[in-house]
Steps between C-alpha positions, in 0.01 A plus 500: 500500500712270724741655746863410474649265776673795649181704509309209654768465775474877570120490538520191722752682723273806524206275583694336780583843642127594498413166659753553781369855558142359524612234757658768718175696540238220460420476867485875578377647173320242273380777259857609422609134481229432245635789277850351508361157416298625212807668356689177545227309313530742207876439485478113534140369449604138552649533845270274708633634830392851398157383402449305825599806708272718293211267574572489874537884517182562312314270747637709787364811326159326453543491120378137488397509127843631396672252725319206344596620153866532598511156665325336208768647268770375735348144494497499121879553522553260789211238516481322834666775713369413849516847654344664198210243509424561867527885465274484193251287693491772772437766238205300359348478853514878524318513162241245624600243240497215748494212248811633324665573837434143620651356182817711524538430873476125442760529231735680742437240782581228251851661468534587872250344751620748767417814293316703761358754255348225284358327807345820622351571159329159509362579844361827356345314207325251727372789727365683195268200424421462874691169535631592838607152594724477196629847576604385847677200355709727281577739792603201706798456275620850582645404848839662444506877463792740519334838580208618706326648184439169327422328830234759581342476146485122515351513856241746387390274214495199728283685749255587222476136386469371865213746561313392175537138602352569842825467704429820688737437793793445271400806288485713816845371614655588169354849464574581868862408443521726197342793681722463803809509278392812311359343184165674452268518200127541433461125429697395813288723718173372342603134549615564849175665608270240332710214636491645846120519484473139382727382782289685757184343357659156528600563863139619571358177354749290686457672836144647499510590875803730462300811404661730752842368419436555127399861572820550697719343232341705231639806681858359498743605233552265215831370628356411837196323341737278311707425805193403706305295242751372241714237668714458185620868518568514875872573554574557135717815477682471170353508140698198399365279783137588410566455133648157568180398679298627208720291263428187711129548458550576126681176461233311689232666285691411190525137604130492580411666167711252308315217662171674427592544136607140475172379640301746286684371187424144600133576559486686163653198326249265661213737419599499128596129462287188477619252761427176310671592164726788589337714228394863535137504616182703444618780725819542300305488169240759610763745635775472243365356178129552458550872437751415223259254345204731515697782343648294224397554136434131455512198732455132466349285778526122516299279732610135550342211680667169591313212344346244733654675803216383723637147474837618625337608827280187509780252434800671655315712760565873550868456581547353152285772355723762660804338341333507157405863544861580593634310208260682262619827644859398465459408133296816438778702664749362255289623216369832637771618742716703265595865451179571312264260679390422854291226659275541807289277724179665635415227745324170469528392133525849349817591309582804282804605300585836342730532199576791270520323165350510149171320447668188359734503798195469731370205300841341489539525880160344548588207273849458651340470848247242377763288327752528789236394751409198286859405436663551842257524794413131552859385437643754742238409767577124451873566549404679828296199613151587389361300210177662371219246474160538329191266493512286191215534242282782371252507788730663751213671678380157625834441686553361764157339509575310173833371646680613189866410484747797550750550220792748457437805292671826396382837639340728240320835502219665295597861412290796398622839357328840477631847421449846655327726402338303217328239721383709794445839654750443784760249604245292701275465195784383288592245771147361474531485126828307536321263743221432247768417241656270762168314534472472119841332506385272782183389326681477164718219622742652748880550468468786250502880464182685397491872411184689606285662227175694493302180433544412864367833626185468705552140588583392851751224547231295679228570251358256242563756227869486569490118505337506162778710361764278657334189355495659155882530482619231251764274651848554350412809290785740440501854636559675172177358358295561808588853612224647282239283671467481880855535636853383424575173668846346536542125543803292539659441165312781320652801323602799715244751590493773241710813585308825525627861478413596861761570763385404850551417859437142596314400818436135592230372728534143622190341652674186632243273657141415550403762763459802275152649548450554127553138403210264429426253779689175466721618214854345526 
């Protein structure tokens, strides 16, 4: 039953009275304040100011779970409330939910970059996962404080991080400052004593002949030890002066860590990227994609080999060969670099691509790559100043001794396809199966796609048995009539490869060149 407007106004007025009563005793008697606030919520459940104060008061009473519930209800009424977000983040830290706390704190900082509560929550989240450098960076933002309590809390956290990072002198300075100004806790005392011991050990290593002096200083009180050995603390009498010095070191550490992170990111990028083509490399594939491929229900693997690539290196030298490799990678990237596909270069002439597609999608990508390479590679290279030339005639192996004339030619590839787990016990075995299918395409006339089948099992790509199979493939036969024999072969101008029911992940291996150890000697 809905209250009348007059009744609603009366309840809202009573709720305001309870809220004011709670605000009067909040600082001195939080328990009584909470009772007033709960009555106010019963009278007006949609008052966001009441819910926010309930959450803050419950946190003061160590009722973190109740506080989180109150603040979540408040945010449902007023999404994006900055103070509620930062207070909720603090409550999640108390509950140990650091991922949620980090997310809420970042939302609060997005609304107010100077939110000290959210900044301190991020520092706590970093410290929880032992990322002390990141914790120091967050504490570095807390340079302006209004009361000694927050200042001491931040200094204690900074001392802990400095100690964990091996900055014992700075940790000792910070904890000594806290103790001298009456801020004492079990953690502060522990950091102080351990840092003091580390500083003494550093002094002993630096001045090994000061044994008697060291014995004497060990008998000094802690304040005198600092004044004798820590130049940075000599003459510092106020808490603020010492804290300012600590902030300088925090800022310097933050700058150094930002540079370190920048360099680490750059090294990681280089470690995961092929320098010639700009593609992700073997390291990236092994770390990020191989587990996905191995765990997939089905997976397609395609191996491709550039036709007559040895003559590119012979005619245009290795600089020209590198340009051809880069162009093939560029065209392959246009085909395979998409939301559900990825292309890699493993080094040398080895390329792979991974795609989460149906079986027919795997075959379509392989054919699209073959056709795009034939159609565009030579033309694009010519526009860039490199005209691809091949020895004229069928006996290319005799070049250059036969002085054959060099003629322009398009760039093509022979492509082989295999599927996991049908064609091998592991991913490596399926790659070898795809490679055998690639050689079947090579010996069947080049510039075509061949699908691996069991008829090829047991034959090595260099073996005569495999050559017999390749020679037995009729020229120009259509895939739909040949799949039941030795393997489905796709040639230019033939019907599309038949679509199968399997869903799979595509992986492409490119063996671009004549240096692959599994290729027959002298094969172009």
